[in-house]
C-alpha positions in Angstrom: -41.9 -15.9 21.7 -39.6 -13.0 21.0 -39.5 -12.1 24.6 -38.4 -15.5 25.7 -34.8 -16.0 26.6 -32.8 -18.4 24.4 -31.6 -21.6 25.9 -28.0 -21.4 27.2 -26.6 -23.3 24.3 -28.2 -21.1 21.6 -25.9 -18.7 19.7 -26.1 -15.0 20.5 -28.4 -13.0 18.3 -26.8 -10.3 16.3 -29.9 -8.4 15.3 -29.5 -9.2 11.6 -32.1 -11.5 10.3 -31.2 -14.6 8.2 -27.5 -13.6 8.1 -26.2 -16.6 6.3 -24.5 -15.5 3.1 -20.8 -15.6 3.6 -21.6 -16.0 7.4 -19.3 -18.8 8.8 -20.6 -20.5 12.0 -17.2 -21.7 13.2 -14.4 -21.1 15.6 -11.1 -20.8 14.0 -9.5 -22.8 16.8 -11.8 -25.7 16.0 -10.1 -26.3 12.7 -6.6 -26.2 13.9 -6.4 -29.9 14.3 -7.4 -30.5 10.7 -4.6 -31.7 8.3 -2.8 -29.2 6.1 -3.7 -29.2 2.5 -2.2 -27.8 -0.7 -4.1 -24.7 -1.8 -2.3 -24.3 -5.1 -4.6 -26.0 -7.7 -5.8 -25.4 -11.2 -8.3 -22.9 -9.8 -5.4 -20.8 -8.4 -3.8 -20.9 -11.8 -7.0 -19.9 -13.6 -7.5 -17.1 -11.1 -3.9 -15.7 -11.6 -4.5 -15.6 -15.4 -7.8 -13.9 -14.9 -6.3 -11.2 -12.7 -3.3 -10.8 -15.0 -5.1 -10.4 -18.3 -8.6 -9.1 -17.3 -8.1 -7.0 -14.2 -4.6 -5.7 -14.6 -5.3 -3.2 -17.5 -8.1 -1.7 -15.3 -5.8 -1.5 -12.3 -3.2 0.3 -14.5 -5.7 2.8 -15.9 -7.3 3.5 -12.5 -3.9 4.3 -11.1 -3.0 6.6 -13.9 -6.3 8.5 -14.1 -7.4 8.8 -10.5 -4.6 7.3 -8.3 -7.2 4.6 -7.3 -5.9 1.4 -5.7 -8.4 -1.4 -6.5 -6.0 -4.1 -5.3 -8.1 -5.2 -2.3 -11.3 -5.0 -4.5 -9.6 -7.1 -7.1 -8.8 -9.8 -4.6 -12.3 -10.0 -3.3 -13.9 -9.7 -6.7 -11.9 -12.6 -7.9 -12.7 -14.8 -4.9 -16.4 -14.0 -4.9 -16.6 -14.5 -8.8 -14.9 -18.0 -8.3 -17.3 -18.8 -5.4 -20.4 -18.0 -7.5 -19.1 -19.8 -10.6 -18.4 -22.8 -8.5 -21.8 -22.7 -6.9 -23.5 -22.7 -10.3 -21.2 -25.5 -11.6 -22.0 -27.7 -8.5 -18.3 -27.4 -7.5 -16.9 -26.6 -4.0 -13.9 -24.6 -3.2 -11.8 -25.4 -0.1 -10.6 -22.7 2.2 -7.0 -23.4 1.2 -7.8 -22.7 -2.4 -9.7 -19.5 -1.6 -6.9 -18.2 0.6 -4.3 -18.9 -2.2 -6.6 -17.1 -4.6 -6.4 -14.1 -2.3 -2.7 -14.3 -1.8 -2.1 -14.6 -5.5 -4.4 -11.7 -6.3 -2.6 -9.6 -3.7 0.8 -10.2 -5.4 -0.5 -9.4 -8.9 -2.4 -6.3 -7.9 0.2 -4.7 -5.8 0.7 -1.0 -6.4 3.8 1.0 -5.6 3.3 3.0 -2.5 2.7 6.7 -2.8 2.7 6.9 -6.7 -0.3 4.6 -7.4 1.5 2.7 -10.2 0.4 -0.9 -10.6 0.9 -3.5 -13.3 4.5 -4.7 -12.5 7.9 -3.7 -13.4 7.2 -1.9 -16.7 5.0 0.6 -14.9 7.9 1.5 -12.6 10.1 1.9 -15.7 7.6 4.4 -17.2 7.7 6.3 -13.9 11.5 6.3 -13.8 11.6 7.4 -17.5 9.5 10.4 -16.5 11.6 11.1 -13.4 15.0 11.1 -15.3 13.7 13.3 -18.1 11.6 15.6 -15.9 11.9 19.3 -15.7 12.7 18.9 -12.0 15.7 16.7 -12.6 17.0 19.0 -15.3 16.5 21.9 -12.8 18.6 20.2 -10.2 21.2 19.3 -12.7 21.1 15.5 -12.1 19.1 14.2 -15.2 22.4 13.3 -17.0 23.9 11.7 -13.9 21.1 9.2 -13.3 22.4 5.8 -14.6 21.0 4.1 -17.7 20.0 1.1 -15.6 17.3 3.3 -14.0 15.9 4.5 -17.4 17.2 5.8 -20.7 17.9 9.5 -21.1 16.5 11.9 -23.7 14.7 10.8 -26.8 16.0 7.3 -26.5 13.8 6.8 -23.5 10.7 6.8 -25.7 11.7 3.8 -27.8 9.7 0.6 -27.3 10.8 -1.7 -24.4 12.2 -4.2 -26.9 14.8 -1.7 -28.0 18.3 -2.4 -26.7 18.4 1.0 -25.0 16.0 -0.4 -22.4 17.8 -3.7 -21.7 20.0 -2.4 -18.7 17.0 -1.0 -16.9 14.9 -4.1 -17.5 17.7 -6.5 -16.5 18.5 -4.6 -13.3 14.8 -4.3 -12.3 14.1 -8.0 -12.8 17.3 -9.0 -11.0 16.6 -6.8 -8.1 13.0 -7.9 -7.8 14.2 -11.6 -7.9 16.7 -11.0 -5.1 14.2 -9.1 -3.1 11.6 -11.9 -3.4 14.1 -14.6 -2.4 15.2 -12.6 0.7 11.5 -12.0 1.5 10.6 -15.6 1.4 13.6 -16.9 3.3 14.0 -14.1 5.9 10.2 -13.8 6.4 10.0 -17.5 7.1 12.8 -17.3 9.7 11.0 -14.3 11.4 7.8 -16.4 11.5 9.7 -19.4 13.0 11.2 -17.1 15.7 7.9 -15.3 16.6 5.2 -18.0 16.0 7.0 -21.2 16.8 9.7 -20.1 19.3 7.9 -17.3 21.2 4.4 -18.5 20.5 3.1 -15.0 19.8 -0.7 -14.9 19.0 -0.7 -12.6 15.9 -4.1 -11.1 16.9 -5.1 -9.7 13.4 -4.2 -12.7 11.3 -7.5 -14.6 11.9 -9.4 -11.8 10.1 -8.2 -12.8 6.6 -8.3 -16.4 7.5 -11.8 -16.3 8.7 -12.8 -14.6 5.4 -11.4 -17.5 3.3 -13.1 -20.1 5.6 -16.5 -18.4 5.6 -16.5 -18.2 1.8 -15.5 -21.8 1.6 -18.5 -22.7 3.7 -20.7 -20.7 1.4 -19.3 -22.5 -1.6 -20.2 -25.8 0.1 -23.7 -24.7 1.0 -25.6 -23.9 -2.1 -28.6 -22.3 -0.3 -26.8 -19.6 1.7 -28.2 -16.1 1.0 -28.4 -13.0 3.2 -27.4 -9.5 4.1 -23.8 -9.8 2.9 -24.9 -10.6 -0.7 -27.3 -7.6 -0.8 -24.8 -5.3 0.8 -22.1 -6.2 -1.7 -24.6 -5.9 -4.7 -25.9 -2.5 -3.5 -22.4 -1.2 -3.1 -21.5 -2.6 -6.5 -24.4 -0.9 -8.2 -23.5 2.5 -6.6 -19.9 2.0 -7.5 -20.8 1.1 -11.2 -23.0 4.1 -11.6 -20.4 6.5 -10.1 -17.7 4.8 -12.1 -19.5 5.6 -15.4 -19.4 9.3 -14.5 -16.0 9.5 -12.8 -14.0 7.1 -15.0 -16.1 6.0 -17.9 -16.9 9.4 -19.4 -13.2 10.6 -19.4 -12.0 7.3 -20.8 -14.5 6.9 -23.5 -14.5 10.6 -24.5 -10.8 10.4 -24.9 -11.2 7.3 -27.2 -14.1 8.5 -29.4 -13.7 12.4 -29.3 -9.9 12.5 -28.9 -10.3 14.8 -25.9 -10.8 14.2 -22.2 -14.3 15.3 -20.9 -14.7 15.2 -17.1 -18.0 15.7 -15.3 -16.3 15.5 -11.9 -12.8 17.1 -11.6 -10.0 14.6 -11.4 -8.1 14.1 -9.2 -9.6 17.0 -7.1 -11.3 20.4 -7.4 -8.5 23.0 -6.8 -9.7 26.2 -5.0 -6.2 27.5 -3.9 -5.9 30.4 -6.3 -9.6 31.3 -5.7 -9.0 31.5 -1.9 -5.5 32.7 -1.8 -6.5 36.3 -1.0 -8.2 35.2 2.1 -6.1 32.1 3.0 -2.6 32.5 1.6 -0.3 29.4 1.7 -3.4 27.2 2.3 -3.6 24.3 -0.3 -7.4 24.2 -0.6 -9.4 21.7 -2.5 -11.7 18.7 -2.3 -11.5 15.3 -3.8 -14.9 14.5 -5.3 -14.5 10.6 -5.3 -17.6 9.1 -3.8 -15.5 6.1 -2.6 -14.1 8.4 0.1 -17.6 8.4 1.8 -17.5 4.6 1.9 -14.0 4.8 3.3 -15.4 7.2 6.0 -18.0 4.5 6.8 -15.3 2.0 7.7 -12.6 4.3 9.2 -12.8 4.7 13.0 -14.6 7.8 14.2 -11.6 9.0 16.1 -9.4 8.8 13.1 -11.8 10.8 11.0 -12.1 13.5 13.7 -8.3 13.8 13.9 -8.1 14.2 10.1 -10.6 17.0 9.8 -9.3 18.8 13.0 -5.8 18.7 11.7 -6.9 19.9 8.2 -8.7 22.9 9.7 -6.0 23.6 12.3 -2.9 23.5 10.0 -4.1 24.4 6.5 -6.9 26.9 7.3 -5.6 28.5 10.5 -1.9 28.0 11.2 -0.6 28.3 7.6 -2.3 31.6 6.6 -2.5 33.3 10.0 0.5 32.2 11.9 3.2 30.5 9.8 3.0 32.8 6.9 2.9 36.1 8.8 5.9 34.9 10.9 7.9 34.3 7.6 8.0 30.5 8.1 6.7 29.9 4.6 8.7 32.3 2.6 8.8 30.6 -0.9 5.0 30.7 -1.5 3.9 33.2 -3.9 0.3 34.0 -5.2 -0.9 32.0 -8.2 0.5 28.7 -7.1 -1.8 25.6 -7.4 -2.6 23.3 -4.5 0.2 20.9 -5.3 2.8 23.7 -5.9 1.7 25.3 -2.7 2.1 22.0 -0.9 5.6 21.5 -2.3 6.8 24.9 -1.2 5.3 24.5 2.2 7.0 21.1 2.5 10.4 22.6 1.6 9.9 25.7 3.9 8.5 23.8 7.0 6.6 20.6 6.7 9.6 18.3 5.6 11.3 19.0 8.8 8.1 18.8 10.7 7.3 15.4 9.2 10.7 14.0 10.2 10.2 15.0 13.8 6.7 13.5 13.8 8.0 10.3 12.2 10.5 9.8 14.9 8.0 10.5 17.6 5.7 7.9 16.1 8.5 5.5 16.1 9.2 6.1 19.8 5.6 5.7 20.7 5.3 2.5 18.6 8.4 1.0 20.3 7.1 2.0 23.7 3.8 0.5 22.9 5.4 -2.7 21.7 7.4 -2.9 24.9 4.2 -2.5 27.0 2.3 -5.1 25.0 5.3 -7.5 25.3 5.5 -7.1 29.0 1.7 -7.5 29.3 1.8 -10.5 27.0 4.6 -12.1 29.1 3.0 -11.3 32.5 -0.4 -12.8 31.4 1.1 -16.0 30.0 0.1 -19.2 31.7 2.9 -19.9 34.3 2.7 -23.6 33.6 3.9 -23.1 30.0 7.6 -23.5 29.3 7.9 -20.2 27.5 10.3 -20.0 24.6 10.8 -23.2 22.7 14.2 -22.6 21.1 14.3 -26.1 19.5 11.1 -25.1 17.5 13.3 -22.8 15.5 15.2 -25.8 14.0 12.3 -28.2 14.0 10.8 -28.9 10.5 7.1 -29.2 10.5 6.7 -31.3 7.3 3.0 -31.5 7.3 2.8 -27.7 7.4 5.2 -27.5 4.4 8.2 -26.0 6.3 11.6 -26.0 4.5 14.6 -26.8 6.6 15.7 -23.9 8.7 19.3 -24.2 7.7 18.3 -24.0 4.1 16.3 -20.8 4.7 19.3 -19.3 6.5 21.6 -20.4 3.6 19.3 -19.0 1.0 19.1 -15.6 2.8 22.8 -15.5 3.4 23.7 -16.4 -0.1 21.2 -14.1 -1.8 22.2 -11.2 0.5 25.8 -11.7 -0.5 24.8 -11.5 -4.2 22.6 -8.5 -3.4 25.6 -6.7 -1.8 27.9 -7.4 -4.7 25.2 -6.5 -7.3 24.4 -3.2 -5.5 28.1 -2.3 -5.1 28.6 -2.9 -8.8 25.7 -0.6 -9.7 26.6 2.2 -7.4 30.4 2.1 -7.6 31.0 0.6 -11.0 31.2 3.8 -13.2 31.9 6.6 -10.8 33.7 9.8 -11.9 37.3 10.0 -10.7 36.5 12.7 -8.2 33.7 10.9 -6.5 34.6 8.6 -3.6 32.9 5.1 -3.7 30.0 4.4 -1.5 31.4 2.3 1.5 30.6 -1.4 0.9 30.3 -1.9 4.7 27.1 0.1 4.7 25.6 -2.4 2.2 26.8 -5.3 4.4 25.2 -3.7 7.5 22.0 -3.2 5.5 21.9 -6.8 4.4 23.0 -8.7 7.4 22.2 -6.5 10.4 19.6 -3.9 9.8 17.2 -5.9 7.5 17.0 -9.0 9.7 16.7 -6.8 12.9 14.0 -4.6 11.3 12.1 -7.6 10.0 12.2 -9.4 13.3 11.1 -6.3 15.3 8.1 -5.8 13.0 7.1 -9.5 12.9 7.2 -9.4 16.7 5.1 -6.2 17.0 2.5 -7.8 14.7 2.7 -11.0 16.6 2.0 -9.2 19.9 -0.3 -6.3 19.0 -1.0 -6.5 15.3 1.0 -3.4 14.6 4.0 -2.4 12.4 6.5 0.4 12.8 9.4 1.5 10.7 12.3 3.7 11.5 12.4 6.6 9.2 15.2 7.9 7.0 17.6 5.0 7.6 18.8 5.1 4.0 19.0 8.8 3.8 20.9 9.0 7.1 23.4 6.3 5.8 24.0 8.2 2.6 24.6 11.5 4.4 26.9 9.8 6.9 29.0 8.3 4.1 29.4 11.7 2.4 29.0 9.8 -1.0 28.2 12.4 -3.7 27.1 9.9 -6.4 23.5 10.1 -7.7 23.1 6.4 -8.4 22.9 5.5 -4.7 19.5 7.2 -4.6 18.0 4.9 -7.2 20.0 1.7 -6.4 18.1 -1.4 -5.2 19.7 -1.4 -1.8 19.5 -4.5 0.4 17.4 -2.8 3.0 13.8 -3.8 3.7 11.2 -4.9 6.2 9.8 -8.3 5.6 7.8 -8.6 8.8 4.5 -8.5 7.0 5.3 -11.9 5.4 5.2 -13.4 8.9 1.6 -12.3 9.1 0.8 -14.0 5.8 2.4 -17.3 6.9 0.3 -17.1 10.1 -2.8 -16.7 8.0 -1.7 -19.5 5.8 -1.3 -21.7 8.9 -4.7 -20.8 10.3 -6.4 -21.8 7.1 -4.4 -25.1 7.2 -2.7 -24.4 3.9 0.6 -25.8 3.3 3.5 -23.3 3.1 4.6 -24.9 -0.1 1.5 -23.5 -1.7 2.9 -20.0 -1.4 6.1 -21.0 -3.0 4.2 -22.4 -6.0 2.0 -19.3 -6.1 5.1 -17.1 -6.3 6.6 -19.2 -9.0 3.5 -18.6 -11.1 2.7 -15.0 -10.2 6.2 -13.5 -10.6 6.9 -14.4 -14.3 3.1 -14.0 -15.1 3.2 -10.4 -13.8 6.3 -9.7 -15.9 4.7 -11.0 -19.1 1.4 -9.2 -18.5 3.2 -6.0 -17.4 5.2 -6.0 -20.7 2.1 -6.6 -22.9 -0.1 -4.0 -21.3 2.4 -1.2 -20.6 3.9 -1.6 -24.0 0.5 -0.9 -25.5 -0.5 1.9 -23.1 2.6 4.0 -23.7 1.5 4.1 -27.4 -1.8 5.7 -26.6 -0.3 9.0 -25.5 2.2 10.7 -23.4 2.5 9.8 -19.7 1.8 12.1 -17.9 -0.7 14.2 -20.0 -4.2 15.4 -19.7 -5.3 11.9 -20.6 -4.3 10.9 -17.1 -5.3 13.6 -14.7 -3.8 12.1 -11.5 -0.3 11.5 -12.8 -0.4 14.9 -14.7 -1.0 16.6 -11.3 1.1 14.5 -8.9 4.1 13.3 -10.8 5.7 16.7 -11.0 5.5 16.9 -7.2 7.0 13.5 -6.7 9.8 14.5 -9.2 10.5 17.7 -7.3 10.8 15.9 -3.9 12.8 13.1 -5.4 15.1 15.6 -7.0 15.7 17.4 -3.7 16.9 14.2 -2.1 18.9 12.9 -5.0 20.8 16.3 -5.6 21.4 16.9 -1.9 25.0 15.8 -1.9 26.0 17.6 -5.1 28.2 20.6 -5.0 26.3 23.9 -5.1 22.9 22.1 -4.2 21.9 23.3 -0.7 18.1 23.2 -1.1 17.6 20.1 1.0 19.9 21.3 3.8 18.2 24.7 3.7 14.9 22.8 4.1 16.0 20.6 7.0 15.7 22.8 10.1 17.0 21.1 13.2 14.9 23.4 15.5 11.7 22.4 13.7 12.5 18.7 13.8 13.2 18.8 17.5 10.2 21.0 18.3 7.8 18.8 16.4 9.3 15.6 17.9 8.9 17.0 21.5 5.5 18.4 20.7 4.3 15.1 19.3 5.6 13.2 22.2 3.9 15.7 24.6 0.7 15.3 22.6 0.7 11.5 22.9 1.5 11.7 26.6 -1.2 14.3 27.2 -3.8 12.2 25.4 -2.7 9.1 27.5 -2.9 11.1 30.7 -6.4 12.3 29.8 -7.5 8.9 28.8 -8.1 9.9 25.2 -7.4 7.5 22.3 -4.2 8.0 20.2 -6.4 7.4 17.1 -7.2 11.1 17.1 -3.5 11.9 16.7 -2.8 9.2 14.1 -5.7 10.5 12.0 -4.5 14.1 12.3 -0.9 13.2 11.3 -2.1 12.0 7.9 -3.2 15.5 6.9 -0.3 17.5 8.5 2.2 16.9 5.7 -0.2 15.7 2.9 -2.8 17.5 0.8 -6.0 17.7 2.9 -8.3 17.2 0.0 -9.6 13.7 1.0 -10.4 14.6 4.6 -13.7 16.4 3.9 -15.6 13.5 2.1 -14.2 11.0 4.5 -15.5 13.1 7.3 -18.9 13.4 5.6 -19.0 9.6 5.3 -18.2 9.3 9.0 -20.9 11.7 10.0 -23.5 9.9 7.9 -22.5 6.6 9.3 -22.4 7.7 12.9 -25.4 9.9 13.1 -27.8 8.5 10.5 -27.1 4.9 9.4 -26.0 3.7 12.8 -29.2 5.0 14.4 -31.3 3.6 11.6 -29.7 0.1 11.5 -28.1 -0.2 14.9 -24.4 0.0 15.7 -23.7 -3.8 15.4 -25.7 -4.2 12.1 -24.2 -1.1 10.5 -20.6 -2.3 11.5 -21.3 -5.5 9.7 -22.7 -3.7 6.7 -20.0 -1.2 6.1 -16.9 -3.3 5.0 -19.1 -5.2 2.5 -20.6 -1.9 1.1 -17.1 -0.5 0.7 -15.7 -3.6 -1.0 -18.8 -3.7 -3.2 -18.4 -0.1 -4.3 -14.7 -0.6 -5.1 -15.6 -3.7 -7.1 -18.4 -2.0 -9.1 -16.3 1.1 -9.8 -13.4 -1.1 -10.8 -15.4 -3.3 -13.2 -16.9 -0.2 -14.8 -13.5 1.2 -15.2 -12.2 -2.0 -16.7 -15.1 -2.1 -19.2 -14.5 1.5 -20.2 -10.8 0.8 -20.6 -11.5 -2.3 -22.7 -13.7 -0.2 -25.1 -10.8 2.3 -25.1 -8.3 -0.4 -26.1 -10.6 -1.8 -28.8 -11.4 1.6 -30.3 -7.7 2.6 -30.2 -6.9 -0.6 -32.1 -9.6 -0.4 -34.8 -11.2 3.0 -34.5 -8.9 4.6 -37.0 -10.3 2.4 -39.7 -13.8 3.8 -39.3 
């Protein structure tokens, strides 16, 4: 029977037996005629409180200790938990409810890019407190010039958040976040109307998240579904939990019970730079021993992994010690520097300029690719279609939950005006007499020209090819062009942003047949809830010990590097501060730009994927420590597991294993942190 061909109408076999758990047998187009429903229900509210008061402490500690972003894991853990509870309670969850759970979880678990700080505004205030009072800012002579609405200065900064000294920073941060959220909702909606309704762009990647919610909804409705997805998730969760005990649990619990941090595995990485400096000078050598990177290597495209490891060996182990250093291009490095110190000195000597050139090359390649995709899309459109539907921009789709277009335009225009006035007051309100004000026309251009244009371009790129691209150093370029010498401008909440991703989320919302008003309700819940939870947990965490300190290995290692680079930029326009302009080398920028364009062109001519280049770029200007384990995971996946299970089956397994690992490690971390909290509260009495 196995050799008989299936009838024409039978579904194609995937090679995975009994794949039913979380496996949706549907076509997403088939549900597009269903009515829109509200996804914001009491289940969404319960999920938001669960994330805010159960998962958020774990997310904060994971960021401080290991720089770990469990945001995506938190989303899926919440969704899967609610699905399983509903199954056992004989309840069903609609796809609209599940998608709104995912959306709300994403808003609550967002981590600040680059610095791995989660937990809302008070986490950022702790980071800014460190920046203003750091050795780097004192060295650059700007610590006293940073305004109090960023963070207090000196010993006053270590008062509790309820102390009046913190009021300016808290008020400014909440006000700027509110203005940013209103501009995101209004301008993101307008960009979606222009790209999805007027241009009818397909948004090719949006169905992925939508299909996940729909598949889980079907699982919730079918009580008997079981299969490979459940077992993959469980296996990944067990591995993650065991590793989490070693990697996170031991340091956290030892700190609570022994008043010292014991680490079995070095956090955040094993630094071998000083050991190998005799043979490989200027090479920041180390390895991150986080097992999660192997699971990341399972999922990451093979070409990207190859690019990462090739770039690591080429730049860090060959060019740095044997070419750049002998030529005198890395003059500030001295023996005895750690990996992070070596990376900072290399960045100021060479890689900051190289990164700028590469960034502009990526921008040009992205814009060129967008143009090609757009032309291909337009050429392949059915000629019987009418093309653009301009009237759709003004048409209100009430069943979908649209607001009136003129109302969105009015909100954006009014909020942007407030944004400009607010920012102008912060930047120019208390300038010294010898400092010229920052020109307000730059703020107007940011708010009314650049941000709408950048948002539309990115929404369009995502609508056509599922890609986003940003133009680098726009803010820095405007500050340099203005010749403004104030420090406040570098920390001001400027009205410059890219809200193109919100168009993706609206498209996912539409595909799940969820009313847009559900997002507004979720935002009205998540925004104040995150502020409250952030205040509660960060107020408690800062009492447990200094941040950074050896209690939190990641921030102890990386925050000084961030402070140094931030200080370089913020002090660049000060008299006597020439470090940035000495670091910016025009010839290196131009050479790296031309070289990158040539590399992209050469790969295209040879028929090779650009993924190799994009993978390599990630390790050119960053520490290469993660590349090794990622590559190990890629090798295991490609040459062992893929041969054992088959390419299609392994491709289905890997994302679920990775999410399960992140969930298991995150839950173990949260349990350890809960015990730490409890012991810190009552342990002194025993």
